[in-house]
C-alpha positions as CSV (number, residue, x, y, z in Angstrom):
1,X,15.8,-8.4,-26.4
2,X,18.7,-9.1,-24.1
3,X,21.2,-7.9,-26.7
4,X,19.2,-4.8,-27.3
5,X,19.2,-4.0,-23.6
6,X,22.9,-4.7,-23.4
7,X,23.6,-2.5,-26.4
8,X,21.6,0.3,-24.9
9,X,23.7,0.0,-21.7
10,X,26.9,0.1,-23.7
11,X,25.9,3.3,-25.5
12,X,25.0,5.0,-22.2
13,X,28.3,4.0,-20.7
14,X,30.1,5.7,-23.7
15,X,27.9,8.8,-23.3
16,X,28.0,9.1,-19.5
17,X,31.6,7.9,-19.1
18,X,31.2,5.6,-16.1
19,X,29.4,2.4,-15.1
20,X,28.3,4.2,-11.9
21,X,26.6,7.0,-13.8
22,X,24.7,4.5,-16.0
23,X,23.7,2.5,-12.9
24,X,22.4,5.6,-11.2
25,X,20.4,6.6,-14.3
26,X,18.9,3.2,-14.8
27,X,18.4,2.6,-11.0
28,X,20.5,-0.5,-11.1
29,X,23.7,-1.6,-9.3
30,X,27.1,-1.0,-11.0
31,X,27.6,-4.7,-10.7
32,X,24.6,-5.4,-12.9
33,X,25.8,-2.8,-15.5
34,X,29.1,-4.6,-15.5
35,X,27.3,-7.9,-16.0
36,X,25.4,-6.5,-19.0
37,X,28.6,-5.3,-20.6
38,X,30.3,-8.7,-20.1
39,X,27.4,-10.4,-21.7
40,X,27.5,-8.1,-24.7
41,X,31.2,-8.5,-25.3
42,X,31.0,-12.3,-24.8
43,X,28.2,-12.5,-27.4
44,X,30.2,-10.4,-29.9
45,X,33.5,-12.1,-29.1
46,X,35.4,-8.8,-28.9
47,X,36.2,-6.2,-26.3
48,X,34.3,-2.9,-26.7
49,X,35.9,-1.0,-23.9
50,X,39.4,-0.4,-22.5
51,X,39.1,-0.3,-18.7
52,X,41.6,1.3,-16.5
53,X,41.4,2.5,-12.9
54,X,41.0,6.1,-14.0
55,X,38.9,6.0,-17.2
56,X,37.1,4.1,-19.9
57,X,37.8,4.3,-23.6
58,X,36.4,2.5,-26.6
59,X,38.4,0.0,-28.5
60,X,38.4,0.3,-32.3
61,X,35.7,-2.4,-32.4
62,X,33.9,-0.4,-29.7
63,X,33.9,2.8,-31.8
64,X,32.5,1.0,-34.8
65,X,29.8,-0.8,-32.8
66,X,28.9,2.3,-30.9
67,X,28.3,4.6,-33.8
68,X,26.3,2.0,-35.8
69,X,24.4,0.9,-32.7
70,X,23.5,4.5,-31.8
71,X,22.1,5.1,-35.2
72,X,20.0,1.9,-35.1
73,X,18.8,2.6,-31.5
74,X,17.8,6.2,-32.5
75,X,15.9,4.9,-35.6
76,X,14.2,2.3,-33.5
77,X,13.3,4.8,-30.8
78,X,11.9,7.3,-33.4
79,X,9.9,4.6,-35.1
80,X,8.5,3.4,-31.8
81,X,7.6,6.9,-30.7
82,X,6.2,7.8,-34.1
83,X,4.0,4.7,-34.1
84,X,2.8,5.1,-30.5
85,X,1.7,8.7,-31.2
86,X,-0.5,7.9,-34.2
87,X,-3.9,9.1,-33.1
88,X,-2.7,9.8,-29.5
89,X,-1.7,12.8,-27.6
90,X,1.8,14.3,-28.0
91,X,4.1,13.3,-25.1
92,X,7.6,12.4,-24.2
93,X,10.8,14.3,-23.1
94,X,12.4,16.9,-25.4
95,X,16.0,17.7,-24.7
96,X,17.1,21.1,-26.1
97,X,20.2,23.2,-26.0
98,X,20.1,27.0,-26.1
99,X,22.5,30.0,-25.7
100,X,22.5,31.4,-22.2
101,X,21.1,34.8,-23.0
102,X,18.5,33.8,-25.5
103,X,17.5,30.7,-23.5
104,X,17.2,32.5,-20.2
105,X,15.4,35.6,-21.6
106,X,13.1,34.2,-24.3
107,X,12.8,30.4,-24.2
108,X,11.2,30.0,-20.8
109,X,8.1,32.0,-21.8
110,X,7.9,30.1,-25.1
111,X,8.2,26.8,-23.3
112,X,5.5,27.8,-20.8
113,X,3.1,28.7,-23.7
114,X,4.0,25.4,-25.5
115,X,3.3,23.3,-22.5
116,X,-0.1,24.9,-22.0
117,X,-1.0,23.4,-25.3
118,X,1.0,20.1,-24.9
119,X,1.1,19.4,-21.2
120,X,2.4,15.9,-21.6
121,X,5.7,16.9,-23.1
122,X,8.5,17.4,-20.6
123,X,11.3,19.7,-21.7
124,X,14.9,19.5,-20.5
125,X,16.7,22.7,-21.5
126,X,20.5,23.1,-21.1
127,X,21.9,26.6,-21.4
128,X,25.4,27.1,-22.6
129,X,27.2,29.0,-25.4
130,X,29.1,26.1,-27.0
131,X,27.7,24.7,-30.2
132,X,26.6,21.1,-29.6
133,X,27.1,18.1,-31.9
134,X,23.5,16.8,-32.4
135,X,24.8,13.5,-33.8
136,X,26.1,12.6,-30.3
137,X,22.5,12.1,-29.2
138,X,22.5,14.3,-26.1
139,X,20.0,16.8,-27.5
140,X,17.0,16.6,-29.8
141,X,17.1,20.3,-30.7
142,X,19.7,23.0,-30.6
143,X,18.9,26.8,-30.7
144,X,21.6,28.8,-32.5
145,X,22.1,32.5,-32.8
146,X,24.5,32.7,-35.8
147,X,25.4,34.0,-39.2
148,X,26.8,30.6,-40.3
149,X,25.4,27.1,-40.2
150,X,27.0,23.6,-40.3
151,X,26.0,21.2,-43.0
152,X,24.0,18.1,-42.1
153,X,21.3,19.6,-40.0
154,X,17.8,20.9,-40.6
155,X,17.6,24.6,-39.6
156,X,14.3,26.4,-39.1
157,X,14.6,30.1,-38.6
158,X,12.5,31.2,-35.6
159,X,13.7,34.8,-35.1
160,X,16.4,37.3,-35.8
161,X,18.4,39.9,-33.9
162,X,20.8,42.7,-34.8
163,X,24.4,42.6,-33.7
164,X,25.2,46.2,-32.5
165,X,27.8,48.1,-30.5
166,X,26.8,49.7,-27.2
167,X,28.0,52.0,-24.5
168,X,26.4,53.7,-21.5
169,X,25.6,57.4,-21.6
170,X,28.0,58.0,-18.7
171,X,30.8,56.3,-20.6
172,X,30.1,58.4,-23.7
173,X,30.0,61.6,-21.5
174,X,33.4,60.8,-20.0
175,X,35.2,59.3,-23.0
176,X,33.4,60.7,-26.0
177,X,31.4,58.7,-28.7
178,X,33.5,57.1,-31.4
179,X,32.4,58.0,-34.9
180,X,34.5,55.5,-36.9
181,X,35.6,51.9,-36.3
182,X,39.3,53.0,-36.1
183,X,38.5,55.2,-33.1
184,X,37.6,52.0,-31.1
185,X,41.3,51.4,-30.6
186,X,41.5,54.3,-28.1
187,X,38.5,53.0,-26.1
188,X,38.0,50.4,-23.4
189,X,36.2,47.4,-24.9
190,X,34.3,44.6,-23.3
191,X,34.7,41.4,-25.2
192,X,32.5,38.3,-25.5
193,X,34.7,35.3,-25.8
194,X,32.5,32.6,-27.3
195,X,31.8,33.8,-30.8
196,X,32.6,32.3,-34.2
197,X,34.7,35.4,-34.8
198,X,37.0,34.6,-31.8
199,X,39.0,37.8,-30.8
200,X,37.5,40.0,-33.4
201,X,34.5,42.4,-33.7
202,X,32.7,42.5,-37.0
203,X,31.4,45.6,-38.8
204,X,30.0,46.5,-42.2
205,X,31.9,49.3,-43.8
206,X,30.3,50.4,-47.1
207,X,29.0,46.9,-47.8
208,X,32.3,45.2,-47.0
209,X,32.8,43.0,-43.8
210,X,35.5,44.4,-41.6
211,X,37.0,42.7,-38.6
212,X,39.0,44.4,-35.9
213,X,40.7,43.0,-32.9
214,X,39.0,44.6,-29.8
215,X,41.3,46.4,-27.4
216,X,39.5,44.7,-24.5
217,X,39.9,45.5,-20.8
218,X,37.3,43.0,-19.6
219,X,36.2,39.8,-21.3
220,X,33.7,37.1,-20.4
221,X,31.8,34.1,-21.9
222,X,28.6,35.5,-20.3
223,X,26.7,38.1,-22.3
224,X,24.7,39.3,-19.2
225,X,27.9,40.1,-17.3
226,X,29.2,42.1,-20.3
227,X,25.9,44.0,-20.6
228,X,26.0,44.8,-16.9
229,X,29.6,46.0,-17.2
230,X,28.7,48.2,-20.1
231,X,25.8,49.7,-18.2
232,X,28.1,50.5,-15.3
233,X,30.3,52.5,-17.7
234,X,33.2,50.0,-17.8
235,X,33.5,50.2,-21.6
236,X,32.0,49.5,-25.0
237,X,30.5,46.1,-25.9
238,X,29.3,44.4,-29.1
239,X,26.2,42.2,-28.5
240,X,23.0,40.9,-30.0
241,X,20.2,43.4,-29.5
242,X,18.1,40.7,-27.8
243,X,20.7,40.6,-24.9
244,X,20.5,44.4,-24.2
245,X,16.8,45.1,-24.8
246,X,16.1,45.9,-21.1
247,X,19.2,48.1,-20.8
248,X,18.1,50.1,-23.9
249,X,14.5,50.5,-22.6
250,X,15.9,51.8,-19.3
251,X,18.3,54.2,-21.0
252,X,21.3,52.5,-19.4
253,X,22.9,51.7,-22.8
254,X,22.8,53.4,-26.2
255,X,23.8,52.1,-29.6
256,X,26.9,53.6,-31.1
257,X,28.4,53.3,-34.7
258,X,25.0,52.3,-36.2
259,X,26.2,53.0,-39.7
260,X,28.7,50.1,-39.4
261,X,26.1,47.5,-38.1
262,X,26.3,44.2,-39.9
263,X,23.2,42.4,-41.2
264,X,20.9,40.7,-38.7
265,X,21.9,37.5,-37.0
266,X,19.5,34.6,-37.6
267,X,18.1,32.5,-34.7
268,X,17.6,28.9,-35.7
269,X,16.0,25.8,-34.3
270,X,18.3,23.0,-35.6
271,X,17.8,19.2,-35.5
272,X,19.0,16.1,-37.4
273,X,17.3,15.0,-40.5
274,X,15.2,12.0,-39.7
275,X,12.8,9.6,-41.5
276,X,10.4,9.7,-38.6
277,X,10.3,13.2,-36.9
278,X,8.9,12.7,-33.4
279,X,5.7,14.6,-32.8
280,X,7.2,16.3,-29.7
281,X,9.9,17.8,-31.9
282,X,7.8,18.7,-34.8
283,X,5.1,20.4,-32.7
284,X,7.7,22.3,-30.7
285,X,9.6,23.7,-33.7
286,X,6.3,24.7,-35.4
287,X,5.1,26.3,-32.1
288,X,8.4,28.3,-31.8
289,X,8.0,29.7,-35.3
290,X,4.4,30.8,-34.6
291,X,5.2,32.1,-31.1
292,X,8.1,34.4,-32.2
293,X,6.2,35.5,-35.3
294,X,3.4,36.7,-33.1
295,X,5.9,38.5,-30.9
296,X,7.4,40.2,-34.0
297,X,10.7,38.2,-33.8
298,X,10.4,36.0,-36.8
299,X,10.9,35.9,-40.5
300,X,9.3,32.6,-41.9
301,X,11.6,30.5,-44.0
302,X,11.6,26.9,-45.3
303,X,13.9,24.4,-43.6
304,X,17.6,24.6,-44.5
305,X,19.4,21.3,-44.9
């Protein structure tokens, strides 16, 4: 059991980056964490970490030991949790990652509804627009709004949204409404920076995908900021419909170039393939599918692997 504990400490050092962070998380002293690491390296007869005054890094042996140990620890944790939940209530902490706009606007009500059914499941949600690597173990589940998926994950479709182009009525009144994609080059564009398409906007022209480089005057990695800018008449933006719903209902934005709209973007709940799927994860994904279906935001599909 001592080696298992020491191995867990080593993995958290790699993931958190410092002895102090691990000590704080485990409510121990940094000296004790250092002792556990020394015991592990002594038992293995090899150094796992390179230590300098500024940073820690894994040795080659450390990299091999970490990735294999992480897999074994995850398997053990899943088996333990799966067994403990047989015949018992669903409980535990579920760590999820979600895009800022979708997470902020739609996930909180879904989580509230879920926890009314499963009150013993704690949910830690991190909002950001970067795609996470689930194999690193920081998250159990990642919500993605995308038209492409990486291999190696299970993806359950929970909803969909249209990617459209928008401007405010005031902007259109002052600058005119573009009727073709080419006309965008003479307009002020508001560009979202963190998309798989990088600097380009994507359109459907007669069934063919067309990318144009936006002539942007304001760019941000925050969709809400861009929607607000568009509503203020600062320019034209391309965004998922879910992000602009309130602005459309209030008449502050209107869709332009609808004939060039690309097919809908899918919204997925993604997780790693596992032999033992924790009840907290299985129930949460199933709940999301049902929740968004009842809110007319879902097309049911089988898992994609």
